C-alpha positions as CSV (number, residue, x, y, z in Angstrom):
1,M,0.0,0.0,0.2
2,K,1.9,3.0,-1.4
3,V,0.7,6.1,0.6
4,A,1.3,9.8,-0.2
5,V,0.7,12.4,2.5
6,V,0.4,15.7,0.4
7,G,1.2,18.8,2.6
8,A,3.3,16.5,5.0
9,T,5.1,19.6,6.7
10,G,2.0,21.2,7.5
11,M,0.1,21.2,10.8
12,V,-2.6,18.6,9.8
13,G,-0.1,16.9,7.6
14,E,2.1,16.0,10.7
15,V,-0.9,14.9,12.6
16,M,-1.8,12.5,9.6
17,L,1.5,10.9,10.1
18,K,1.1,10.7,13.7
19,V,-2.3,9.2,13.1
20,L,-1.2,6.8,10.5
21,E,1.5,5.6,12.7
22,E,-0.9,5.1,16.0
23,R,-3.5,3.2,13.9
24,N,-1.0,1.1,12.4
25,F,-2.2,1.8,8.8
26,P,-1.0,-0.6,6.3
27,V,1.7,1.5,4.7
28,T,4.0,-0.3,2.5
29,E,5.9,2.8,1.2
30,L,5.4,6.2,2.6
31,I,5.5,9.4,0.3
32,P,5.6,12.4,2.1
33,V,4.8,15.5,-0.4
34,A,5.0,19.2,0.0
35,S,5.7,22.7,-1.8
36,E,8.9,23.0,-3.4
37,R,10.4,24.9,-0.5
38,S,9.9,21.7,1.6
39,V,11.4,19.3,-1.1
40,G,14.6,17.6,0.2
41,K,13.8,17.9,3.6
42,K,13.5,14.8,6.0
43,L,10.4,13.7,7.8
44,Q,10.3,10.8,10.5
45,Y,7.5,7.7,10.3
46,K,8.1,5.0,12.6
47,G,11.6,6.1,13.5
48,I,12.7,6.1,9.6
49,D,13.7,9.0,7.7
50,Y,11.7,9.8,4.7
51,T,12.6,12.7,1.9
52,V,10.0,15.1,0.9
53,V,9.2,15.0,-2.7
54,G,7.4,17.3,-4.9
55,L,3.9,16.7,-6.7
56,E,5.2,15.9,-9.9
57,T,7.3,13.4,-8.5
58,A,4.7,12.0,-6.4
59,V,2.3,11.6,-9.2
60,S,5.2,9.8,-11.1
61,M,5.2,7.3,-8.2
62,R,1.4,6.2,-8.7
63,P,0.6,5.9,-5.0
64,D,-2.4,3.8,-4.1
65,I,-4.0,6.5,-1.7
66,A,-3.1,10.2,-1.6
67,L,-4.0,12.2,1.8
68,F,-4.4,15.8,0.8
69,S,-4.0,18.7,3.2
70,A,-2.3,21.4,0.9
71,G,-5.1,24.0,0.5
72,G,-7.8,24.4,-2.2
73,G,-5.8,25.6,-4.9
74,T,-3.5,22.6,-4.8
75,S,-6.2,20.4,-4.3
76,L,-7.9,21.6,-7.5
77,E,-4.9,21.2,-9.6
78,W,-3.2,18.2,-8.5
79,A,-6.0,15.7,-7.2
80,P,-7.1,15.3,-10.9
81,K,-3.7,14.5,-11.7
82,F,-3.3,11.8,-9.0
83,A,-6.9,10.4,-9.9
84,E,-5.6,9.8,-13.8
85,V,-2.9,7.7,-12.9
86,G,-5.3,5.6,-10.7
87,T,-4.7,7.2,-7.1
88,T,-7.7,7.5,-4.6
89,V,-7.5,10.9,-3.1
90,V,-8.8,11.9,-0.3
91,D,-8.9,15.6,0.3
92,N,-9.1,17.7,3.3
93,S,-9.3,21.1,1.7
94,S,-12.9,22.7,0.7
95,A,-12.2,22.6,-2.9
96,W,-14.1,19.3,-3.7
97,R,-16.8,19.6,-0.8
98,M,-19.8,20.9,-2.5
99,D,-19.1,19.4,-6.1
100,P,-22.2,17.5,-6.9
101,T,-19.8,14.6,-8.5
102,K,-17.7,14.1,-5.2
103,K,-18.9,12.4,-2.1
104,L,-18.4,14.2,1.1
105,V,-17.7,11.5,3.7
106,V,-17.8,11.0,7.8
107,P,-17.4,7.3,7.8
108,E,-19.6,6.7,10.8
109,I,-22.4,8.4,8.5
110,N,-22.1,7.7,5.0
111,A,-18.8,5.7,4.1
112,S,-21.2,3.3,2.5
113,E,-22.0,5.4,-0.3
114,L,-18.3,5.2,-1.7
115,T,-17.5,2.9,-4.6
116,K,-14.4,2.0,-6.7
117,D,-15.1,4.8,-8.7
118,D,-14.8,7.6,-6.4
119,K,-11.2,8.8,-6.9
120,I,-11.6,11.9,-5.3
121,I,-13.3,11.9,-1.9
122,A,-13.9,15.3,0.1
123,N,-13.2,15.1,3.9
124,P,-15.6,17.8,5.6
125,N,-14.9,20.8,7.3
126,C,-13.6,20.4,10.8
127,S,-16.7,22.0,12.6
128,T,-19.0,20.2,10.2
129,I,-17.4,16.8,11.2
130,Q,-18.2,17.0,14.9
131,L,-21.6,18.6,14.4
132,V,-23.1,16.0,12.2
133,M,-21.2,13.1,14.5
134,A,-23.7,14.2,17.1
135,L,-26.6,15.4,15.2
136,N,-27.1,12.4,12.9
137,P,-28.4,9.8,15.4
138,L,-30.7,12.5,17.0
139,H,-32.2,13.2,13.4
140,K,-32.6,9.6,12.6
141,K,-34.9,9.3,15.6
142,Y,-36.6,12.8,16.3
143,K,-36.1,14.4,12.6
144,M,-34.5,17.8,12.8
145,K,-36.1,20.8,11.5
146,R,-33.7,23.5,12.3
147,V,-30.4,23.9,13.8
148,I,-28.7,26.8,15.3
149,V,-24.8,26.7,15.8
150,S,-22.6,29.1,17.3
151,T,-18.7,27.8,17.3
152,Y,-15.9,28.8,19.3
153,Q,-12.9,27.7,17.3
154,S,-9.4,27.3,18.0
155,V,-6.2,29.1,16.3
156,S,-4.9,26.0,15.1
157,G,-7.9,25.8,12.5
158,T,-6.2,29.0,10.8
159,G,-3.0,27.1,10.7
160,V,0.6,27.5,12.0
161,K,1.0,31.3,11.6
162,A,-2.1,31.8,13.8
163,V,-0.8,29.5,16.6
164,R,2.5,31.4,16.5
165,Q,0.4,35.0,16.9
166,L,-1.5,33.6,19.8
167,E,2.1,32.4,21.6
168,N,3.6,35.7,20.7
169,E,0.8,37.6,22.4
170,I,1.0,35.5,25.5
171,A,4.7,36.1,25.6
172,G,4.2,39.8,24.9
173,I,6.2,39.5,21.5
174,E,5.5,41.6,18.8
175,G,5.3,39.3,15.6
176,E,3.6,38.4,12.2
177,M,-0.2,38.6,12.5
178,A,-2.4,35.9,11.0
179,Y,-5.7,37.6,12.1
180,P,-6.7,41.5,11.4
181,Y,-6.6,42.1,15.3
182,P,-5.2,40.5,18.3
183,I,-6.6,37.2,19.4
184,G,-5.2,36.9,22.9
185,R,-8.1,38.2,25.4
186,N,-10.1,38.4,22.4
187,A,-12.8,36.8,20.3
188,L,-13.3,37.1,16.5
189,P,-16.5,36.7,15.0
190,H,-14.7,36.3,11.7
191,C,-13.7,32.7,10.6
192,D,-12.6,32.5,6.9
193,V,-13.7,35.3,4.4
194,F,-17.0,37.1,4.4
195,E,-19.2,36.4,1.5
196,E,-21.9,38.4,0.0
197,N,-24.5,37.4,2.2
198,G,-22.8,38.9,5.3
199,Y,-22.0,35.3,6.5
200,T,-18.5,34.1,6.6
201,K,-17.3,31.1,4.5
202,E,-17.2,28.8,7.3
203,E,-20.6,29.7,8.3
204,M,-21.7,28.6,5.1
205,K,-19.8,25.4,4.9
206,L,-21.7,24.7,8.2
207,A,-24.9,25.4,6.6
208,R,-24.5,23.5,3.7
209,E,-22.0,20.7,4.2
210,P,-24.6,18.7,6.9
211,Q,-27.3,18.5,4.3
212,K,-25.1,16.8,1.7
213,I,-23.4,14.2,4.2
214,M,-26.7,13.2,5.9
215,N,-28.3,13.4,2.2
216,D,-31.2,15.3,3.3
217,R,-32.4,18.9,2.6
218,T,-35.6,18.9,5.0
219,F,-33.6,20.8,7.6
220,S,-31.7,23.9,7.6
221,V,-28.6,25.0,9.7
222,S,-27.9,28.7,10.6
223,A,-24.2,29.4,12.0
224,T,-22.2,32.1,13.6
225,A,-18.3,31.1,13.7
226,V,-16.0,32.6,16.1
227,R,-12.3,32.6,16.8
228,I,-11.3,32.3,20.4
229,P,-7.8,32.1,22.1
230,T,-7.5,28.5,22.3
231,A,-4.4,26.5,21.1
232,G,-6.5,23.5,19.7
233,G,-10.0,22.1,19.9
234,H,-13.2,23.5,18.5
235,S,-16.4,24.1,20.7
236,E,-20.0,24.3,19.3
237,S,-23.4,25.7,21.0
238,V,-26.1,24.0,19.2
239,N,-29.7,24.5,19.4
240,I,-31.8,21.9,17.2
241,E,-35.8,21.9,16.9
242,F,-37.0,18.6,16.1
243,E,-40.6,17.4,14.8
244,N,-40.9,15.0,17.5
245,D,-40.5,15.2,20.8
246,F,-37.7,13.5,22.9
247,D,-36.9,12.4,26.3
248,L,-33.7,13.8,27.8
249,S,-32.4,10.5,29.0
250,D,-33.1,9.0,25.6
251,V,-31.0,11.4,24.1
252,R,-28.1,10.9,26.3
253,K,-28.6,6.9,25.8
254,L,-28.6,7.5,22.0
255,L,-25.7,9.7,22.0
256,S,-23.6,7.3,24.3
257,Q,-24.2,4.4,22.1
258,T,-23.2,6.1,18.9
259,P,-19.5,4.9,17.8
260,G,-17.3,7.8,18.1
261,V,-19.3,10.0,20.3
262,V,-18.7,10.5,24.2
263,V,-21.1,11.8,26.6
264,Q,-19.7,14.1,29.3
265,D,-22.9,15.4,31.0
266,N,-23.1,15.7,34.9
267,T,-23.5,19.0,36.3
268,D,-23.2,17.8,39.7
269,T,-19.8,17.0,39.3
270,N,-18.9,19.9,36.7
271,T,-18.8,17.4,34.1
272,Y,-18.6,18.9,30.4
273,P,-16.7,18.8,27.3
274,M,-13.7,21.2,26.9
275,P,-10.9,21.7,24.4
276,I,-8.3,20.6,26.9
277,Y,-10.3,17.1,27.4
278,A,-10.3,16.8,23.6
279,H,-6.8,17.2,22.9
280,N,-5.2,14.4,21.1
281,K,-8.4,12.3,21.3
282,D,-10.3,11.0,18.0
283,E,-13.9,11.2,19.7
284,V,-16.6,13.8,19.5
285,F,-17.5,15.1,23.2
286,V,-21.1,16.2,23.8
287,G,-22.6,17.6,27.2
288,R,-24.7,20.3,28.4
289,I,-27.8,18.4,27.0
290,R,-30.6,20.1,28.1
291,R,-34.2,21.0,26.9
292,D,-34.9,24.6,25.2
293,E,-37.8,25.9,27.7
294,T,-38.6,28.5,25.2
295,Q,-39.7,26.4,22.5
296,A,-41.5,22.8,21.8
297,N,-39.2,19.7,21.0
298,T,-36.0,21.8,21.0
299,L,-32.8,20.7,22.3
300,N,-29.6,22.6,23.6
301,M,-26.2,20.9,23.6
302,W,-22.4,21.5,23.5
303,I,-20.2,19.8,21.4
304,V,-16.1,19.8,21.4
305,A,-13.7,17.9,19.4
306,D,-9.9,18.0,18.1
307,N,-10.2,20.1,15.2
308,L,-6.9,18.6,13.9
309,R,-7.8,15.1,14.6
310,K,-11.1,13.8,13.9
311,G,-11.8,17.3,12.3
312,A,-9.3,16.6,9.9
313,A,-6.4,14.0,10.0
314,T,-8.2,11.0,11.7
315,N,-11.6,11.3,9.5
316,T,-9.3,11.3,6.5
317,I,-7.7,8.2,7.5
318,Q,-10.6,6.5,8.6
319,I,-12.0,7.1,4.9
320,A,-9.0,5.4,3.6
321,E,-9.1,2.7,6.1
322,Y,-12.7,2.0,5.0
323,L,-11.5,2.0,1.3
324,I,-9.1,-0.6,2.2
325,D,-11.3,-2.9,4.5
326,N,-13.9,-2.6,1.7
327,K,-11.4,-3.5,-1.0
328,L,-12.3,-0.5,-3.1
329,V,-8.4,0.4,-3.6
């Protein structure tokens, strides 16, 4: 199994290598790929040094699977070139997500839609993945009408430059700014770029992607995405209006039985999800589960996950594992 990791020197790429190793993914030949300025660098995987190659070289090596985390422009240009030589691409950028000819996959929800013909598979947005992991079982049972989500997203979602900005601000060092304002002691209601409708791109991803993943347009999602000064882990405050009523103990039980979801919900012991708990973990944590007392059949909950793992690298690798397990590559 020849596996290319495209964007291997970036934040998500580094986590991908870590997750591949942890999960003992069946790699017989690893091909670390990055931009020209990183070509020739050495990377360690399972104690062995590998030399970073460029995209052209990687395509010529015809990997079985290419895990992409190198930005939308790179994906649009290079994913089809890999696909042409028979490689199956799992792409972590937003480039292919809403393309009607491409699958948008969270393995626990819709991996069964994948076939041998899917040569470019899209990985959803980090905030979307943790949201749908909790919404999907509830939607199946109670039928969602409307979801309102406010996110509290870590700086690692922006990238290494943003993490550096936060670290510099904490240390009192002036440095390069990833954001238009300081992020320390602040909250920026500005994730990604603003679109014509006044929403950011991140907010529109949260509105559109769940419908595609769950293959259902009978519910709507309205989002406000906020960047906060945490180094890693995204949090979401979620309000869900259902068509049918629910029992809170049944909701907790249903979420507890959902693979990949962990319920942390005991206010007596101050037990609730937080980014520090989710750090370096692959599960999605759900808590503060309570009825919205202002409206019938409506639930409030709080969802937290490590955005670099289940929100990016782990989900990508779980897709690749499904492909191998089901002999689709």
